N, C-alpha and C positions, 0 to 999 in steps of 0.2 A: 186805651191810653195813647195819645198822639205822641210820636217821637220822630225827630229827624235823624237820619242815619249819616254818620260822617263818611267822607270818601276814604277808601283805603289808599288810593292813588288816583290821578286823573282818570275819569271814566269808569271807575270800579268801586262798588259799594257792597257791604254786607247788609242784607235786609231781613234775614231770618236766622234762627238758631241763636245759641248763647243766651243773652238776656233780651233778645229782640222778639222772641216768640217762645213757644212751649219747649220744655226740656227734651221731649222726645224727637224734636226736629233736628235734621241735619242743618248745617250752615247753608243758607240760601244767598246767592250773590246776584247782583244786577250789574250789567255792563251797558253803557249808553254812549252813543256818539251821533251827533248831527240829527237829533230827533228820532233816532232808532234805538231800541233797547232789546236786550236778551236777558232772561233769567236762567240761572243755573240751579236746577233741582227745585223741589216744591215743599219740602217738609213732610211730616207724617199725616197731615190733613186737618187736624182739629183747629189749627191756627192759620189755615191758608188765607182766610179773609184778612186776618191781622197782618200777615206778611205783605199782602197786596196793598193794604192801607198804609203800611210803612213806606212803600214806594210812593204813593200819592202824597202822603204828608211831607215827604222830602222834596216835593215839587216836580215829580216826574208824572207824565200822563200815561195811564195804563194803555190807552189806545195806540201809543207809540211803540209798545213792546211787540216785536215781530216774532220772537223765537222763545220757546221753552226748551231748554237743553236738559236732558235727563242723563246723568252720568252712569247710572246703573239702576236695576230694577228692585231695590229693596224699599220696603214700605216707608221708611223714614225719609226717603228721597222722592217717592212717587205718590205718597198718600194724598197730597194736595193737588194732584194733577187735574182731576176733574174740575175742581173749583177754578184753578188757574186757566184751564182751557175755556171754561164757560165765560169767565170775566174778561179774558184777554183776547180770545179768538185768534190766538197766535199759533204758529207752526211748531209742532212738537218734533224734536230731533232726538234720536237715540240709535244705538247700535243694534244690528239685526239679531245678534246672539242673545240679547236680553228681551226680545219681543215676547217670549213665552211668559215672562213675568209682567211686563208692562201692558201688553195687549190681551193676553189670555188670563191674567190674574191668577196664575198657579200659586197657591199659597205656600207650597214648599220652597218656592223661589223668591216670593216677595217677603217672607217672614212676617206677614201681617198678623197671624195669631199671637205672636209675641207682644204685639202692641195693642191688641184688642180692637183692631181696625178692620172694617169691612171695605175692601177695595174693589172697585169696578174697573175692569180693563178699559184702557183708552187707546184709540188708534194713534199710531205714530205716523206723522205726515212725511218726514224725511228720514229714511232708514239708511244708516251708514253701514258699510261693509268693511271699512278699513280706515286709514287716515284720510282726512278731508279738511276743507276750509270753506269759509264763507265771509263775505264782506258785511260789516255792520257800520254804517256811516263811513268814516275814514279809517276804521280799524279792520283788521283781519282776525277772525276767530279761527284758531287752528285746533282740529280735533285729532287726538291720538287714541288709537285702540290700545288700551292698557289692561289686558285680561289678567286674572289671578284672583281677585276678590270675588268677581263673577265673570262668566265667559265674555260678556259684552261690556265690561267696564270701560269707560272712556275718561280721558283727561283732556282739558282744554287749556290753551295758552294764547296770550296775545302780547304784543309789544306796544307800549304807550309811554310817552314822555321819557324815552331813553331807558325804560325798565321793562323787563320781561316778567309777566304775571302768569303764574301757573295755578289753575284750579285742579288740584290733585285730590279728588274726593276719596276718602277712606283708604289712604295710604297705609294706615295702621291696621288694616284687616277689619274684622276677624275673618276666619276661614271655616267653611263647613262643607262637607261633601254633598249635601242636599242642594246647595246653591251652585254646584259645579266649580267650587274653588280649586285653584291649582297653585301651590306655592312656587313651583318652578316658573310658571308663567308670570306670577306676580313679581318674582325677583328680576326677571328679564324686563318687565315693565318698569320697575323702579330704576334700573340702570338706564333705561330709555329716558326717564324723567331727569335723572342726574345729568345726562348729556345736554339738556336744555340750558343748564346753568341759570335757572330762574333767579330773579332778584327778590320776588315776593311769592310766597306760597299761600294760597287760600285753601285750607284743608277742609275736609268734610264735616268734622266734629270738633276740632281743637283750634279753630280760628286761624290767625294770620301769623306767618313767620317771615321775617326779613332781618338783615340783608341776605345776600346770596349764601354767605357762610352758614347762617342759621338754617336756611332751606336745605342745604347740603347735609348738615348734621342731622336734621330731622329725618330725612329719608334714609341716610346711612344708619341711623340708630335703629330703625325698624329692620333693615337688612341684617344687622348684627343680631337683633333679638330673635329673628325667625330662622337664622342660619342653622341653629342646632336642632 
């Protein structure tokens, strides 16, 4: 089914997850500027082509997508990576601490068996070891290492049209020792996100939060929940 995806704000779109693709998918986002694009995460895999078609149906050229940003190595975020890589021929970006999941396909790290997915490891082209940034058209994508959910979890933010947009995937957890989860690290990461004072939060499974007061309350709500 062809569907156009509305803009969250200038340059930012949700193209997968929610009612845009299958229920097991994380939310997948597109950032575009001056004929260059980046996608954030890829879903669990079964609807990878549908997500890419959503991008095309909305008037964007797949050939202009330069980056596939992986926020962490769980299957609902990386399951579509092979399809995305094959169709887009874009550069894959991820943190080094989640390479055992993304590249080595270690099932205890990807959680693939929970989804009935066969995942094939994919090489990461740009490996991050800490905070970093890159230019996308006239935008700057900022990468923050925000461990806790997994050791190599990343968050991304950008400033556009006077607003700060935060892609804070899986702020809500969950946590499991086999993934290398660490609640202390997670809490520190959440405080790091609060310091950004984002106007819009694009979360990993629960959609879009704004204005800044709603973003703050969302993050602080999970800090209160997991404090005990």
